[in-house]
C-alpha positions in Angstrom: 95.0 -14.9 -53.8 95.1 -11.7 -55.8 97.6 -11.5 -58.7 101.0 -9.8 -58.4 101.5 -6.7 -60.5 104.9 -5.5 -61.8 106.0 -2.0 -61.7 109.1 -1.0 -63.8 111.4 1.7 -62.5 110.7 5.2 -63.8 107.0 4.4 -64.6 104.9 5.7 -61.7 101.4 4.3 -61.2 98.4 6.0 -59.7 95.8 3.8 -57.9 92.5 4.5 -56.2 92.2 2.6 -52.9 89.1 2.1 -50.8 89.4 2.4 -47.0 90.9 -0.8 -45.6 92.6 -1.9 -48.9 96.1 -3.0 -48.4 99.2 -2.8 -50.7 101.7 -5.5 -50.2 105.2 -5.2 -51.7 106.2 -8.7 -52.8 109.6 -7.9 -54.4 111.8 -4.8 -54.6 111.1 -1.5 -52.9 108.1 0.8 -53.6 107.9 4.5 -52.9 104.3 5.3 -51.8 102.9 8.9 -51.9 99.2 9.7 -51.0 96.8 12.5 -51.4 94.3 13.6 -48.7 90.8 12.2 -48.7 89.3 15.6 -47.9 87.3 16.9 -50.9 90.3 16.8 -53.2 92.6 18.7 -50.9 96.1 17.5 -51.5 98.9 17.4 -49.0 102.4 16.3 -49.6 103.6 13.9 -46.9 107.1 12.5 -47.2 107.1 9.5 -49.5 107.1 6.3 -47.6 109.2 3.4 -48.7 107.7 -0.1 -48.7 110.3 -2.9 -48.7 109.7 -6.5 -49.7 107.3 -8.2 -47.4 105.8 -5.0 -45.9 102.3 -3.7 -46.4 100.4 -0.4 -46.1 96.7 -0.1 -45.4 94.6 2.8 -46.5 92.6 4.4 -43.7 90.2 6.2 -46.1 89.3 6.2 -49.8 92.2 7.9 -51.5 94.6 7.9 -54.4 98.2 6.7 -54.1 101.2 7.0 -56.4 103.6 4.1 -56.5 107.1 4.1 -57.9 109.8 1.4 -58.0 113.0 2.4 -56.2 116.2 1.5 -58.2 114.7 -1.7 -59.8 111.5 -3.3 -60.9 109.1 -4.1 -58.0 106.1 -6.3 -57.6 103.1 -5.8 -55.4 99.6 -7.1 -54.6 96.5 -5.1 -53.9 94.3 -6.9 -51.2 90.7 -5.6 -51.0 89.4 -4.4 -47.6 87.0 -7.3 -47.2 90.0 -9.7 -47.2 92.3 -7.7 -45.0 89.9 -8.1 -42.1 90.2 -11.8 -42.5 94.0 -11.8 -42.0 95.2 -13.2 -38.6 95.6 -10.6 -35.9 99.1 -10.1 -34.5 98.9 -10.9 -30.8 98.2 -8.0 -28.5 98.4 -5.2 -31.2 94.9 -5.1 -32.6 96.6 -5.1 -36.0 96.3 -7.7 -38.8 99.2 -9.2 -40.6 101.0 -8.0 -42.7 101.4 -5.0 -40.4 100.8 -1.6 -42.0 103.7 0.8 -41.9 101.9 4.0 -41.1 98.5 5.8 -41.1 97.5 7.4 -44.4 96.7 10.6 -42.6 99.3 13.4 -42.5 101.1 14.3 -39.3 99.6 17.6 -37.9 101.9 20.2 -36.5 101.3 21.0 -32.8 
């Protein structure tokens, strides 16, 4: 098991994630903001909130910014080689814990 890390409120943290790495919120609420993986091009998607027990999986190598919402939070970073070993949720093609959303921005039609 990978160690839990603490994140105090008002102290954002930037992390580099490899494709397939997963962030798991183990306590509190995290705000997650990403940058695009395309040659340093940055885009500003709305920040996603990650409540206790939820996870988010990176679909590409990218940087994320984490912030605690209202109180200190705790999280685990699970490397990609371990996320593929998690049991698959029946019929979804996804592994538990289930990711909240893709890391790619929504494109306007």
